[in-house]
Residue, then its C-alpha position, 0 to 999 in steps of 0.5 A: x104073833x108069838x115072841x118066837x116067830x115075831x120080829x121083835x128085837x131081843x136081848x139076853x143076859x145070864x144070872x151067874x148066881x144061878x149058872x150051873x156051868x152045864x154048857x147047854x147054852x154054849x152048845x146052842x149058841x156059841x156066838x152068844x154064850x161063852x164060859x169064863x175062867x170061873x166056869x160060868x156062862x156069860x154073854x158076848x157082844x156082836x164082836x165076840x167080846x166076852x161081857x163079864x159084868x154080872x147082868x149085862x145084856x147083849x142083842x140076840x142076832x136075828x138068825x140065832x133067836x130060836x137057839x137062844x130061846x131054846x138055850x133059855x128054856x133048856x138051861x138046868x139053872x134057869x139063869x138065862x133071861x131073854x127079853x124084848x128090847x122094846x118093853x123088857x118083857x121076858x119071852x124065855x127064861x125063868x120069868x117068862x109068862 
């Protein structure tokens, strides 16, 4: 079963050092990604609170799995990392197999 259609829990984080501020992620999944005042993308927790610590991870809501994976694949900065919660293997993003 592929990571995209599986039921594995996913987590996502943004590497702000590589973020280009393009905004595709916010367009794909505004419930998960948001720009901060610095013009860079960050992830939000399940309550919608912006998580401003570099490298902080948040759970990917089940209904947004494909949108978050697409955001990671389409990101021009290659800065979005989507990993399986169970084993920390990257399923989308610059380090995905």
